[in-house]
C-alpha positions in Angstrom: 26.4 -46.1 9.1 25.0 -44.2 6.5 22.4 -42.0 7.2 22.8 -42.4 10.9 26.5 -41.3 10.7 25.6 -38.2 8.7 22.8 -37.0 11.1 25.4 -37.8 13.9 28.4 -35.7 12.5 25.5 -32.8 11.5 24.1 -32.8 15.0 27.5 -32.6 16.7 28.4 -29.5 14.1 25.1 -28.2 15.4 26.3 -28.8 19.2 29.6 -27.2 18.5 27.7 -24.0 17.3 25.3 -24.1 20.4 27.9 -24.6 22.6 30.8 -22.3 22.6 32.8 -24.8 24.7 32.9 -27.3 22.5 35.4 -26.8 19.7 34.7 -27.3 16.3 37.7 -28.5 14.9 37.6 -32.0 16.4 33.9 -32.7 14.9 35.3 -31.2 11.3 38.4 -33.6 11.1 36.5 -36.3 12.2 33.9 -35.9 9.5 36.8 -35.6 6.8 38.4 -38.9 8.1 35.0 -40.6 8.3 33.3 -39.3 4.6 36.0 -37.5 3.2 35.9 -34.0 2.0 32.4 -33.5 0.2 30.3 -35.5 2.4 32.2 -34.3 5.6 31.9 -30.7 4.5 27.9 -30.9 3.8 27.4 -32.5 7.0 29.4 -29.9 9.2 27.8 -27.1 6.9 24.5 -28.4 7.7 24.8 -29.0 11.6 26.4 -25.4 11.4 23.4 -24.0 9.7 20.9 -25.5 12.1 23.0 -24.1 15.0 22.8 -20.9 13.6 19.6 -20.9 12.7 18.8 -21.9 16.7 20.6 -18.9 17.7 18.8 -16.4 15.6 15.8 -17.8 16.8 16.9 -17.7 20.5 18.0 -14.1 20.2 14.7 -13.1 18.7 12.8 -14.7 21.4 14.8 -14.1 24.6 17.3 -11.3 23.0 19.8 -9.6 25.2 19.1 -11.8 28.3 21.3 -14.9 26.1 24.2 -12.4 25.5 26.5 -12.9 28.7 26.1 -16.9 27.7 27.6 -16.1 24.3 29.7 -13.3 24.1 31.2 -12.9 27.7 35.2 -13.1 26.9 35.5 -11.2 23.7 37.6 -8.0 23.9 35.7 -6.0 21.4 33.5 -3.2 21.5 30.6 -5.0 20.3 27.8 -1.8 20.4 30.7 -0.1 17.8 30.5 -3.2 15.9 26.8 -3.2 15.7 26.5 0.0 14.4 29.3 0.0 12.1 28.2 0.3 8.4 30.9 -2.3 7.6 29.1 -5.0 9.8 29.2 -7.7 6.9 33.1 -7.3 6.7 33.4 -7.5 10.5 31.3 -10.6 10.8 33.3 -12.1 8.2 36.5 -11.3 9.8 35.8 -12.6 13.3 35.8 -15.7 11.7 39.3 -15.6 11.1 40.2 -14.8 14.6 41.1 -18.0 17.0 39.7 -19.2 19.9 35.8 -17.2 18.9 33.7 -20.0 18.7 30.8 -19.8 16.4 28.3 -19.7 18.1 29.7 -16.0 19.6 29.8 -15.0 16.1 26.2 -16.2 15.5 24.9 -14.6 18.2 26.8 -11.3 17.9 25.6 -11.4 14.3 22.0 -12.1 15.3 21.9 -8.6 17.5 22.8 -6.8 14.9 19.3 -6.4 13.5 20.4 -8.7 10.2 17.3 -10.2 8.5 17.4 -13.8 8.5 18.4 -14.5 5.0 21.5 -12.2 5.3 22.2 -13.5 8.7 22.4 -17.0 7.7 24.1 -16.1 4.3 26.9 -14.3 6.1 27.6 -16.8 8.9 27.6 -19.9 6.5 29.9 -18.0 4.2 32.2 -16.8 7.1 32.4 -20.3 8.5 33.2 -22.3 5.1 36.9 -21.2 5.0 37.3 -22.6 8.7 35.1 -25.8 8.1 37.2 -26.5 4.8 40.4 -26.4 6.6 39.3 -28.9 9.3 37.1 -31.4 7.1 40.0 -31.1 4.4 42.8 -31.9 7.3 40.8 -35.0 8.0 40.6 -36.2 4.9 44.2 -35.6 3.9 45.0 -37.7 7.0 43.3 -40.8 5.3 43.8 -39.9 1.4 47.5 -39.1 1.1 50.8 -39.3 2.6 50.8 -39.0 6.3 54.1 -36.7 6.5 52.5 -34.2 4.2 49.4 -34.2 6.5 51.5 -33.6 9.7 53.3 -30.7 7.7 50.1 -29.0 6.8 48.7 -29.6 10.8 51.8 -28.1 11.7 51.7 -25.1 9.8 48.2 -24.3 10.8 49.0 -24.8 14.2 52.1 -22.3 14.0 49.3 -19.9 12.4 46.9 -20.7 15.2 49.8 -19.7 17.7 50.8 -16.4 16.0 47.2 -15.3 15.8 46.2 -16.2 19.5 50.0 -14.4 20.5 48.5 -11.3 18.4 45.0 -11.7 19.5 44.4 -8.3 21.1 46.2 -6.6 17.8 43.4 -8.3 15.7 40.9 -7.2 17.9 41.8 -3.8 18.2 42.2 -3.6 14.3 38.5 -5.0 13.9 37.3 -2.2 16.6 39.1 0.8 14.3 37.6 -1.1 11.2 34.3 -0.5 12.8 34.6 2.8 14.4 36.5 4.6 11.3 34.2 6.8 9.3 33.8 5.5 5.7 
């Protein structure tokens, strides 16, 4: 579909950032299948960047009124995290925790008082590993042996299950990091 296809995947990536109930991985995997790694990654990264920018703008316009929509099920002390001097590291770590949608992390980061340049840089860099994994898995599906793709997928699922089981431990470690004095 050419430019229409690129735009479609970028819009889908933007929507999954704006709507926390939409999972990112299907969009990422499908973009890797449809366009390969470099173009699929670019589509997802552009969409995520637009979504994160919209969240930043919404937060600046409506502030705390939207907080319930984005961060309601996080088991983290958001006030302690926001006040931490290690906020950049904490935002990066949140991208590695399972089942935390990108939009929630972006909204949390917008509420910390970061300037837009730092905010967007931190969020884009934080999302890159996850996007690379999703798009790379999709690209592997069409470009290599299906057995290898299945093995990689199973390893990723196993890691995800372990992280979900240990989610409270990860949350407590992040909160500890935020409240610990430098």
